[in-house]
py3Dmol code that shows the C-alpha trace and the ligand (Angstrom):
import py3Dmol

protein = """\
ATOM      1  CA  MET A   1       0.000   0.000   0.000  1.00  0.00           C
ATOM      2  CA  LEU A   2       1.487   3.352  -1.064  1.00  0.00           C
ATOM      3  CA  ASN A   3       1.553   6.204   1.443  1.00  0.00           C
ATOM      4  CA  PRO A   4       0.844   9.687  -0.023  1.00  0.00           C
ATOM      5  CA  ASN A   5       2.223  11.309   3.139  1.00  0.00           C
ATOM      6  CA  LEU A   6       5.717  10.258   2.042  1.00  0.00           C
ATOM      7  CA  PHE A   7       5.497  12.387  -1.107  1.00  0.00           C
ATOM      8  CA  LYS A   8       4.677  16.084  -1.504  1.00  0.00           C
ATOM      9  CA  ILE A   9       1.310  15.337  -3.029  1.00  0.00           C
ATOM     10  CA  PRO A  10      -2.284  16.249  -2.099  1.00  0.00           C
ATOM     11  CA  LYS A  11      -3.642  14.274   0.839  1.00  0.00           C
ATOM     12  CA  ILE A  12      -6.589  12.025   0.079  1.00  0.00           C
ATOM     13  CA  ILE A  13     -10.034  12.344   1.629  1.00  0.00           C
ATOM     14  CA  ILE A  14     -12.374   9.470   0.806  1.00  0.00           C
ATOM     15  CA  ALA A  15     -16.020  10.543   0.453  1.00  0.00           C
ATOM     16  CA  LEU A  16     -17.832   7.791   2.316  1.00  0.00           C
ATOM     17  CA  ASP A  17     -21.069   8.097   0.359  1.00  0.00           C
ATOM     18  CA  PHE A  18     -22.942   4.833   0.953  1.00  0.00           C
ATOM     19  CA  TYR A  19     -26.529   4.018   1.783  1.00  0.00           C
ATOM     20  CA  ASP A  20     -25.799   1.417   4.437  1.00  0.00           C
ATOM     21  CA  LYS A  21     -23.228   0.865   7.152  1.00  0.00           C
ATOM     22  CA  LYS A  22     -22.251  -2.669   6.141  1.00  0.00           C
ATOM     23  CA  THR A  23     -21.074  -1.579   2.691  1.00  0.00           C
ATOM     24  CA  ALA A  24     -19.330   1.488   4.117  1.00  0.00           C
ATOM     25  CA  MET A  25     -17.459  -0.630   6.666  1.00  0.00           C
ATOM     26  CA  LYS A  26     -16.250  -2.998   3.941  1.00  0.00           C
ATOM     27  CA  LEU A  27     -14.280  -0.066   2.539  1.00  0.00           C
ATOM     28  CA  VAL A  28     -13.359   1.498   5.914  1.00  0.00           C
ATOM     29  CA  ASN A  29     -11.846  -1.795   7.067  1.00  0.00           C
ATOM     30  CA  VAL A  30      -9.276  -1.857   4.248  1.00  0.00           C
ATOM     31  CA  LEU A  31      -8.212   1.784   4.689  1.00  0.00           C
ATOM     32  CA  ASN A  32      -5.290   2.838   6.851  1.00  0.00           C
ATOM     33  CA  PRO A  33      -6.404   5.716   9.142  1.00  0.00           C
ATOM     34  CA  SER A  34      -2.900   7.162   9.250  1.00  0.00           C
ATOM     35  CA  ILE A  35      -2.993   7.592   5.460  1.00  0.00           C
ATOM     36  CA  TYR A  36      -6.587   8.413   4.498  1.00  0.00           C
ATOM     37  CA  TYR A  37      -9.103  10.921   5.829  1.00  0.00           C
ATOM     38  CA  LEU A  38     -12.829  10.136   5.669  1.00  0.00           C
ATOM     39  CA  LYS A  39     -15.569  12.511   4.603  1.00  0.00           C
ATOM     40  CA  ILE A  40     -19.034  11.987   6.064  1.00  0.00           C
ATOM     41  CA  GLY A  41     -21.657  13.862   4.107  1.00  0.00           C
ATOM     42  CA  LYS A  42     -25.394  14.351   4.217  1.00  0.00           C
ATOM     43  CA  GLU A  43     -26.208  10.797   3.122  1.00  0.00           C
ATOM     44  CA  MET A  44     -24.320   8.803   5.787  1.00  0.00           C
ATOM     45  CA  PHE A  45     -24.932  11.376   8.521  1.00  0.00           C
ATOM     46  CA  THR A  46     -28.678  11.279   7.911  1.00  0.00           C
ATOM     47  CA  ILE A  47     -28.690   7.493   8.022  1.00  0.00           C
ATOM     48  CA  LEU A  48     -26.234   6.829  10.848  1.00  0.00           C
ATOM     49  CA  GLY A  49     -25.831  10.083  12.787  1.00  0.00           C
ATOM     50  CA  PHE A  50     -23.129  11.117  15.228  1.00  0.00           C
ATOM     51  CA  LYS A  51     -22.663   7.605  16.642  1.00  0.00           C
ATOM     52  CA  PHE A  52     -21.089   6.531  13.371  1.00  0.00           C
ATOM     53  CA  ILE A  53     -18.588   9.374  13.629  1.00  0.00           C
ATOM     54  CA  LYS A  54     -17.672   8.210  17.122  1.00  0.00           C
ATOM     55  CA  GLU A  55     -17.107   4.679  15.822  1.00  0.00           C
ATOM     56  CA  LEU A  56     -14.843   5.951  13.053  1.00  0.00           C
ATOM     57  CA  HIS A  57     -12.917   8.049  15.590  1.00  0.00           C
ATOM     58  CA  GLN A  58     -12.392   4.935  17.678  1.00  0.00           C
ATOM     59  CA  LEU A  59     -10.848   3.288  14.617  1.00  0.00           C
ATOM     60  CA  GLY A  60      -8.419   6.219  14.432  1.00  0.00           C
ATOM     61  CA  PHE A  61      -9.817   8.158  11.445  1.00  0.00           C
ATOM     62  CA  ASN A  62      -9.846  11.935  11.058  1.00  0.00           C
ATOM     63  CA  ILE A  63     -13.300  12.965   9.905  1.00  0.00           C
ATOM     64  CA  PHE A  64     -14.317  15.761   7.570  1.00  0.00           C
ATOM     65  CA  LEU A  65     -17.977  16.419   8.420  1.00  0.00           C
ATOM     66  CA  ASP A  66     -19.283  17.783   5.132  1.00  0.00           C
ATOM     67  CA  LEU A  67     -22.778  18.976   6.023  1.00  0.00           C
ATOM     68  CA  LYS A  68     -22.275  22.314   4.232  1.00  0.00           C
ATOM     69  CA  PHE A  69     -24.169  24.449   6.738  1.00  0.00           C
ATOM     70  CA  HIS A  70     -26.141  27.299   5.151  1.00  0.00           C
ATOM     71  CA  ASP A  71     -28.594  29.045   7.468  1.00  0.00           C
ATOM     72  CA  ILE A  72     -29.074  32.153   9.594  1.00  0.00           C
ATOM     73  CA  PRO A  73     -25.972  33.096  11.637  1.00  0.00           C
ATOM     74  CA  ASN A  74     -27.391  31.922  14.972  1.00  0.00           C
ATOM     75  CA  THR A  75     -28.325  28.477  13.641  1.00  0.00           C
ATOM     76  CA  VAL A  76     -24.942  28.063  11.931  1.00  0.00           C
ATOM     77  CA  PHE A  77     -23.183  29.125  15.156  1.00  0.00           C
ATOM     78  CA  ASN A  78     -24.982  26.395  17.127  1.00  0.00           C
ATOM     79  CA  ALA A  79     -24.606  23.727  14.454  1.00  0.00           C
ATOM     80  CA  THR A  80     -20.886  24.470  14.065  1.00  0.00           C
ATOM     81  CA  LYS A  81     -20.361  24.234  17.820  1.00  0.00           C
ATOM     82  CA  ALA A  82     -22.263  20.936  17.914  1.00  0.00           C
ATOM     83  CA  ALA A  83     -20.102  19.552  15.093  1.00  0.00           C
ATOM     84  CA  ALA A  84     -16.901  20.653  16.819  1.00  0.00           C
ATOM     85  CA  ASP A  85     -18.110  18.955  20.021  1.00  0.00           C
ATOM     86  CA  LEU A  86     -18.052  15.691  18.079  1.00  0.00           C
ATOM     87  CA  GLY A  87     -14.299  16.117  17.664  1.00  0.00           C
ATOM     88  CA  VAL A  88     -14.276  16.201  13.869  1.00  0.00           C
ATOM     89  CA  TRP A  89     -11.085  17.280  12.105  1.00  0.00           C
ATOM     90  CA  MET A  90     -12.731  19.473   9.449  1.00  0.00           C
ATOM     91  CA  LEU A  91     -16.219  20.826   8.772  1.00  0.00           C
ATOM     92  CA  SER A  92     -17.896  22.778   5.991  1.00  0.00           C
ATOM     93  CA  VAL A  93     -20.292  25.681   5.522  1.00  0.00           C
ATOM     94  CA  HIS A  94     -21.510  27.344   2.309  1.00  0.00           C
ATOM     95  CA  ALA A  95     -19.601  30.571   1.567  1.00  0.00           C
ATOM     96  CA  SER A  96     -22.740  31.930  -0.139  1.00  0.00           C
ATOM     97  CA  GLY A  97     -24.362  32.122   3.327  1.00  0.00           C
ATOM     98  CA  GLY A  98     -22.596  35.490   3.538  1.00  0.00           C
ATOM     99  CA  LYS A  99     -20.237  37.417   5.780  1.00  0.00           C
ATOM    100  CA  LYS A 100     -22.304  37.344   9.002  1.00  0.00           C
ATOM    101  CA  MET A 101     -22.910  33.607   8.715  1.00  0.00           C
ATOM    102  CA  LEU A 102     -19.222  32.868   8.072  1.00  0.00           C
ATOM    103  CA  ILE A 103     -18.098  35.010  11.007  1.00  0.00           C
ATOM    104  CA  SER A 104     -20.643  33.253  13.264  1.00  0.00           C
ATOM    105  CA  ALA A 105     -19.276  29.848  12.276  1.00  0.00           C
ATOM    106  CA  LYS A 106     -15.734  31.024  13.051  1.00  0.00           C
ATOM    107  CA  LYS A 107     -16.832  32.476  16.414  1.00  0.00           C
ATOM    108  CA  ALA A 108     -18.441  29.167  17.368  1.00  0.00           C
ATOM    109  CA  LEU A 109     -15.000  27.548  17.287  1.00  0.00           C
ATOM    110  CA  LYS A 110     -13.220  30.105  19.452  1.00  0.00           C
ATOM    111  CA  SER A 111     -13.640  28.178  22.705  1.00  0.00           C
ATOM    112  CA  PHE A 112     -12.107  25.033  21.165  1.00  0.00           C
ATOM    113  CA  LYS A 113      -8.746  26.828  20.797  1.00  0.00           C
ATOM    114  CA  LYS A 114      -6.155  24.512  19.244  1.00  0.00           C
ATOM    115  CA  ASN A 115      -8.618  21.605  19.175  1.00  0.00           C
ATOM    116  CA  ALA A 116     -10.923  23.513  16.823  1.00  0.00           C
ATOM    117  CA  PRO A 117     -11.657  21.699  13.559  1.00  0.00           C
ATOM    118  CA  LEU A 118     -10.572  23.275  10.292  1.00  0.00           C
ATOM    119  CA  LEU A 119     -13.422  25.457   9.061  1.00  0.00           C
ATOM    120  CA  ILE A 120     -13.857  25.263   5.317  1.00  0.00           C
ATOM    121  CA  ALA A 121     -16.254  27.122   3.010  1.00  0.00           C
ATOM    122  CA  VAL A 122     -17.762  25.586  -0.100  1.00  0.00           C
ATOM    123  CA  THR A 123     -17.509  28.151  -2.920  1.00  0.00           C
ATOM    124  CA  ALA A 124     -19.294  26.439  -5.808  1.00  0.00           C
ATOM    125  CA  LEU A 125     -20.375  22.851  -6.155  1.00  0.00           C
ATOM    126  CA  THR A 126     -18.186  20.975  -8.647  1.00  0.00           C
ATOM    127  CA  SER A 127     -21.392  19.898 -10.377  1.00  0.00           C
ATOM    128  CA  LEU A 128     -22.413  23.505 -11.113  1.00  0.00           C
ATOM    129  CA  LYS A 129     -22.323  24.760 -14.717  1.00  0.00           C
ATOM    130  CA  GLU A 130     -21.714  28.386 -15.641  1.00  0.00           C
ATOM    131  CA  GLU A 131     -25.216  28.752 -17.162  1.00  0.00           C
ATOM    132  CA  GLU A 132     -26.798  27.509 -13.914  1.00  0.00           C
ATOM    133  CA  LEU A 133     -25.394  30.576 -12.121  1.00  0.00           C
ATOM    134  CA  LYS A 134     -27.571  32.760 -14.372  1.00  0.00           C
ATOM    135  CA  ASP A 135     -30.625  30.695 -13.308  1.00  0.00           C
ATOM    136  CA  ILE A 136     -30.035  31.796  -9.721  1.00  0.00           C
ATOM    137  CA  GLY A 137     -29.511  35.425 -10.690  1.00  0.00           C
ATOM    138  CA  ILE A 138     -25.709  35.565 -10.640  1.00  0.00           C
ATOM    139  CA  GLN A 139     -24.402  37.441 -13.672  1.00  0.00           C
ATOM    140  CA  ILE A 140     -20.642  37.016 -13.214  1.00  0.00           C
ATOM    141  CA  SER A 141     -18.585  34.069 -14.519  1.00  0.00           C
ATOM    142  CA  LEU A 142     -18.184  30.899 -12.449  1.00  0.00           C
ATOM    143  CA  THR A 143     -14.486  31.679 -11.932  1.00  0.00           C
ATOM    144  CA  GLU A 144     -15.200  35.229 -10.726  1.00  0.00           C
ATOM    145  CA  TYR A 145     -17.903  33.874  -8.408  1.00  0.00           C
ATOM    146  CA  ILE A 146     -15.512  31.304  -6.913  1.00  0.00           C
ATOM    147  CA  LEU A 147     -12.726  33.874  -6.470  1.00  0.00           C
ATOM    148  CA  LYS A 148     -15.114  36.334  -4.792  1.00  0.00           C
ATOM    149  CA  LEU A 149     -16.368  33.727  -2.311  1.00  0.00           C
ATOM    150  CA  SER A 150     -12.822  32.490  -1.638  1.00  0.00           C
ATOM    151  CA  GLN A 151     -11.658  35.990  -0.762  1.00  0.00           C
ATOM    152  CA  LEU A 152     -14.745  36.545   1.433  1.00  0.00           C
ATOM    153  CA  SER A 153     -14.115  33.292   3.317  1.00  0.00           C
ATOM    154  CA  LYS A 154     -10.493  34.233   3.912  1.00  0.00           C
ATOM    155  CA  ASP A 155     -11.489  37.716   5.122  1.00  0.00           C
ATOM    156  CA  CYS A 156     -13.908  36.084   7.603  1.00  0.00           C
ATOM    157  CA  GLY A 157     -11.063  34.023   9.076  1.00  0.00           C
ATOM    158  CA  LEU A 158     -11.873  30.593   7.636  1.00  0.00           C
ATOM    159  CA  ASP A 159      -9.078  28.052   7.161  1.00  0.00           C
ATOM    160  CA  GLY A 160      -9.752  27.284   3.535  1.00  0.00           C
ATOM    161  CA  ILE A 161     -12.242  26.569   0.820  1.00  0.00           C
ATOM    162  CA  VAL A 162     -13.711  23.770  -1.237  1.00  0.00           C
ATOM    163  CA  CYS A 163     -13.364  24.695  -4.880  1.00  0.00           C
ATOM    164  CA  PRO A 164     -13.311  23.051  -8.290  1.00  0.00           C
ATOM    165  CA  GLY A 165      -9.905  22.117  -9.662  1.00  0.00           C
ATOM    166  CA  ARG A 166      -9.789  24.621 -12.525  1.00  0.00           C
ATOM    167  CA  GLU A 167      -9.926  27.606 -10.130  1.00  0.00           C
ATOM    168  CA  ALA A 168      -7.634  26.153  -7.460  1.00  0.00           C
ATOM    169  CA  LYS A 169      -4.419  27.312  -9.127  1.00  0.00           C
ATOM    170  CA  LYS A 170      -5.569  30.952  -9.226  1.00  0.00           C
ATOM    171  CA  ILE A 171      -6.777  30.864  -5.610  1.00  0.00           C
ATOM    172  CA  LYS A 172      -3.427  29.564  -4.298  1.00  0.00           C
ATOM    173  CA  PHE A 173      -1.724  32.389  -6.140  1.00  0.00           C
ATOM    174  CA  LEU A 174      -4.136  35.043  -4.850  1.00  0.00           C
ATOM    175  CA  LEU A 175      -4.701  33.897  -1.274  1.00  0.00           C
ATOM    176  CA  GLY A 176      -1.363  32.335  -0.391  1.00  0.00           C
ATOM    177  CA  ASN A 177      -0.058  28.891   0.382  1.00  0.00           C
ATOM    178  CA  GLN A 178      -1.337  28.692   3.960  1.00  0.00           C
ATOM    179  CA  TYR A 179      -4.945  28.907   2.828  1.00  0.00           C
ATOM    180  CA  LYS A 180      -6.192  25.344   2.390  1.00  0.00           C
ATOM    181  CA  ILE A 181      -7.764  24.133  -0.823  1.00  0.00           C
ATOM    182  CA  ILE A 182      -9.954  21.056  -0.887  1.00  0.00           C
ATOM    183  CA  THR A 183     -11.041  19.811  -4.299  1.00  0.00           C
ATOM    184  CA  PRO A 184     -13.676  17.217  -5.202  1.00  0.00           C
ATOM    185  CA  GLY A 185     -14.463  16.105  -8.741  1.00  0.00           C
ATOM    186  CA  ILE A 186     -11.279  14.048  -9.074  1.00  0.00           C
ATOM    187  CA  ARG A 187     -11.177  11.454 -11.842  1.00  0.00           C
ATOM    188  CA  ILE A 188      -8.469   9.412 -13.519  1.00  0.00           C
ATOM    189  CA  SER A 189      -8.626   9.083 -17.282  1.00  0.00           C
ATOM    190  CA  LYS A 190     -11.089   6.220 -17.711  1.00  0.00           C
ATOM    191  CA  ASP A 191     -13.388   7.143 -14.824  1.00  0.00           C
ATOM    192  CA  LEU A 192     -16.952   8.317 -15.448  1.00  0.00           C
ATOM    193  CA  PRO A 193     -17.557  11.998 -14.578  1.00  0.00           C
ATOM    194  CA  HIS A 194     -21.045  11.127 -13.161  1.00  0.00           C
ATOM    195  CA  ASP A 195     -22.780  14.413 -12.212  1.00  0.00           C
ATOM    196  CA  GLN A 196     -19.520  16.364 -11.845  1.00  0.00           C
ATOM    197  CA  ASN A 197     -18.938  19.164 -14.326  1.00  0.00           C
ATOM    198  CA  ASN A 198     -15.566  20.521 -13.258  1.00  0.00           C
ATOM    199  CA  ILE A 199     -13.209  17.550 -12.994  1.00  0.00           C
ATOM    200  CA  ILE A 200      -9.421  17.281 -12.829  1.00  0.00           C
ATOM    201  CA  THR A 201      -6.969  14.399 -12.517  1.00  0.00           C
ATOM    202  CA  PRO A 202      -4.922  13.716  -9.351  1.00  0.00           C
ATOM    203  CA  LYS A 203      -1.805  14.750 -11.320  1.00  0.00           C
ATOM    204  CA  GLU A 204      -3.349  18.156 -12.097  1.00  0.00           C
ATOM    205  CA  ALA A 205      -4.327  18.493  -8.420  1.00  0.00           C
ATOM    206  CA  LYS A 206      -0.655  18.108  -7.507  1.00  0.00           C
ATOM    207  CA  GLU A 207       0.411  20.684 -10.129  1.00  0.00           C
ATOM    208  CA  TYR A 208      -2.164  23.185  -8.804  1.00  0.00           C
ATOM    209  CA  LYS A 209      -0.809  22.687  -5.232  1.00  0.00           C
ATOM    210  CA  ILE A 210      -4.197  21.540  -3.920  1.00  0.00           C
ATOM    211  CA  ASP A 211      -3.907  20.468  -0.276  1.00  0.00           C
ATOM    212  CA  TYR A 212      -6.599  17.778  -0.157  1.00  0.00           C
ATOM    213  CA  ILE A 213      -8.429  15.912  -2.897  1.00  0.00           C
ATOM    214  CA  VAL A 214     -11.845  14.393  -2.229  1.00  0.00           C
ATOM    215  CA  ILE A 215     -12.458  11.107  -4.009  1.00  0.00           C
ATOM    216  CA  GLY A 216     -15.839   9.417  -3.899  1.00  0.00           C
ATOM    217  CA  ARG A 217     -17.310   7.168  -6.534  1.00  0.00           C
ATOM    218  CA  SER A 218     -13.984   6.308  -8.230  1.00  0.00           C
ATOM    219  CA  ILE A 219     -13.151   4.484  -4.992  1.00  0.00           C
ATOM    220  CA  THR A 220     -16.524   3.609  -3.467  1.00  0.00           C
ATOM    221  CA  MET A 221     -17.646   1.927  -6.715  1.00  0.00           C
ATOM    222  CA  SER A 222     -14.323   0.225  -7.392  1.00  0.00           C
ATOM    223  CA  LYS A 223     -13.967  -3.552  -7.110  1.00  0.00           C
ATOM    224  CA  ASN A 224     -10.448  -3.089  -5.755  1.00  0.00           C
ATOM    225  CA  PRO A 225     -10.272   0.258  -3.920  1.00  0.00           C
ATOM    226  CA  ILE A 226      -6.709  -0.182  -2.627  1.00  0.00           C
ATOM    227  CA  LYS A 227      -5.384  -0.983  -6.115  1.00  0.00           C
ATOM    228  CA  LYS A 228      -7.209   2.098  -7.422  1.00  0.00           C
ATOM    229  CA  LEU A 229      -5.823   4.293  -4.619  1.00  0.00           C
ATOM    230  CA  ASP A 230      -2.295   3.049  -5.341  1.00  0.00           C
ATOM    231  CA  LEU A 231      -2.848   3.963  -9.007  1.00  0.00           C
ATOM    232  CA  ILE A 232      -4.016   7.455  -7.987  1.00  0.00           C
ATOM    233  CA  ILE A 233      -1.012   7.972  -5.701  1.00  0.00           C
ATOM    234  CA  LYS A 234       1.406   6.695  -8.371  1.00  0.00           C
ATOM    235  CA  SER A 235      -0.080   9.133 -10.897  1.00  0.00           C
ATOM    236  CA  MET A 236       0.824  12.016  -8.549  1.00  0.00           C
ATOM    237  CA  GLU A 237       4.369  10.963  -7.586  1.00  0.00           C
TER     238      GLU A 237
END
"""
ligand_1 = """\
21
C5P
O -18.173 10.664 -6.153
P -17.420 11.954 -6.264
O -15.912 11.761 -6.298
O -17.920 12.831 -7.362
O -17.740 12.660 -4.871
C -17.520 13.972 -4.592
C -17.862 14.235 -3.159
O -17.508 15.581 -2.871
C -19.334 14.089 -2.789
O -19.398 13.573 -1.462
C -19.884 15.505 -2.811
O -20.890 15.724 -1.848
C -18.646 16.316 -2.430
N -18.559 17.700 -2.933
C -18.562 18.046 -4.272
N -18.457 19.361 -4.661
C -18.315 20.327 -3.730
C -18.291 19.994 -2.373
C -18.406 18.657 -2.006
O -18.653 17.161 -5.125
N -18.144 21.592 -4.091
"""
view = py3Dmol.view(width=600, height=400)
view.addModel(protein, "pdb")
view.setStyle({"model": 0}, {"cartoon": {"style": "trace"}})
view.addModel(ligand_1, "xyz")
view.setStyle({"model": 1}, {"stick": {}})
view.zoomTo()
view.show()
């Protein structure tokens, strides 16, 4: 099993998007928690709740709780605090919730001091097409929109952003190396894009200096996930 931590390549977060625990655990049980991070999103959290996160913590995994909070500042404050109480390593909110909401999320983590999870803002979903922005009344380009929300999230004190691969390079240049970039929509050449619109390869992710890549269906639907992960790591070396 190859270890990406030995190379200067993006770290790998596996999106644990399954409908039942048994299937999820089949994958979890072959993953090394000192190498891979796990992302729990709306699907698994709705089915299995916080107890599942506790079980994964007991197995030694760092968890990215990707519930993408988007609500009034007070609700996001309380939800963020509740998520941090679970001891997760990273959690997400939607940058489009606005300045007050982002600042509230950041404030909710103040009392956790150095144990606070990384607070990450989703700029645009990797499934979003430029023309869909117009449908929701946004008249600027997708890239401009992502850059605007990235800058806003940084100004509000967040640790980083989730953004599509194509924009990642520009954001690193504009916002500096310390600001974390997390990118989903990762596919190797023969993989299906599924519903993702803005996809890049792991090799491109390395070139763009992305900190973490999120990989879901390429692994969760693979017959041999470890072989596939080794292939992904090799392609980035
Ligand atoms: O299966 P796939 O590799 O496309 O999975 C991508 C994962 O990343 C999903 O869990 C999805 O919820 C998440 N995600 C995304 N785009 C974002 C933020 C999160 O695809 N902007």
